[in-house]
N, C-alpha and C positions, 0 to 999 in steps of 0.2 A: 505344791504344784502351781505353776503360773496359770492364770485363767485364760489369757489370750496372748497369742504370739503374732508378730508382724514380720514379714519378710519382703524386702524390695527386690524386684526383678525387672530386667529390661528385655523386651522382645528382640530376638535376633532374626535377621533376614530369612534364614532357612526354615524358620517356623511358620512362615506365611505360605499360603497357597496361591494359585493363579489369580485369585481375586484381590490379592494384596492384603488379606487379613489372616490372622492367626488361625491355622487349621483347628477345627474343633477337638481333635484328638490330642493336640499339644496341651490343652488345658489340664488334661489328666496328669501330664508331667509336672506342670506348675503346682498343682494341688499336692501331688505326691512329694515333691521336693520340699514344700512348705511343711507337710506333716512330719517328714523325716527330720528336718531341722528342728522343729518344735520338740519332738521326742528326744533328740540328742541333747537338747538343752535341759531336758528333764532327767538326763542320765539313763535314758532307755536306748540301748544300743542293739540294733537288729542283728549284727554279726555275732555279738556276744550271746544274745539269746538263742540264735540258731545253733551255735556251738554247744549250747546247753540243752538242745533238743526242743526248743520252743520257736515257733514261727508266728509272726504277726501278719495276718493276711486280710485283704479287703474282701468283704462279703457282698457289699452292695455299694454302688455309687449312683447318686442322683445329681444331675447337673442342669441348671437353668442358665442359658446363655442370654445375656441382656444387651450388651454393646460389644461391637467388634474391637479388637486390639489390632494395631498395625505395627510394622517394623519401626523400632526405635521408641515405641511407647514404654514408659516406665510405669510400673504398677506395684501395688501392695497386695500381698496375700495375707489375709487375717485368718488365723486358725484358733479355734477353741475346741475343747474336748470334754465330754461327760460320759458317764457309764449308763448303760441301758440294760438293766437286769444283771445277772451274775456273769454273763458271757460276752456281752457286746460293749464296744466303745464306739461312741458317735463323735465324729469330727464335723463341726460346722465350719465351712470355709467360704470366704468372699474374696473376689478379685476386684480391686478398685483402681481405675486409671488415675494416675497422679495429676495429669494436666487439667482435668475437669471434675475430678472426684466422682465420676460416674461408675456405677456398678457394672462391671463387664460380665461377670459370671458368679454364680454361687453354687455350692455343692454341699451335699450331706453324704458323708462317707461312713459306712458301718464296717467296723473291723472286729476280728476275733483272734484270740490266741489259739494255736493248734499245736498239739504234741502227739506224735505218732499217728497223725491223720485224724485226730479227734479234738473237738473243741475243749478248752480248759477254762476254768474260772479265772477272771481277771485278777482276783486276789492271789492267785498262785504265780503271777508274773511280777518279777522284781521291777519296781517303779510304778506299778499300777495298784499296789496294796491300799494306798490311801485315797484312791480316786473315789469321788462321791458324786 
C-alpha cells in the first residue's frame, strides 16, 4: 500500500462564492475525490464493495481552513491513511496551493466499513487486510 498519494486539481469558477473564494463546503468534495482516487489506486473499488454488501462510509471529518483558494488556483491534495483500532481508518489530508506552497486546508477523516448497517473489521474488507 502506498503511504502517500498526491492529486492535482484546479479551482473552477462555480466553486466560488460571492466573496470570490472557494465555498467551505467545496473542500469536502476535493477531499473526497482525493480519497476515492487514492483508494482506487490501491484497487479498493467502492462500487464493487457495495455490490458485495460492504459500504465504506465517513464517520467523522475535521477540517481546518488556513488560506482561501480562488478561481483558477491549482493545488495538490495529499492523502495518507492508517488504521485506528480494528474498525476505523484515518485519512490525513492537506491541500496546498501550488503558486505559493501555502497550506489552504487540512482534514482528518475517519471512515468505517459497514455491512447490513453494522460496522465491520477492516481486516474483513478486501484491500484493507494489510493496513497497519
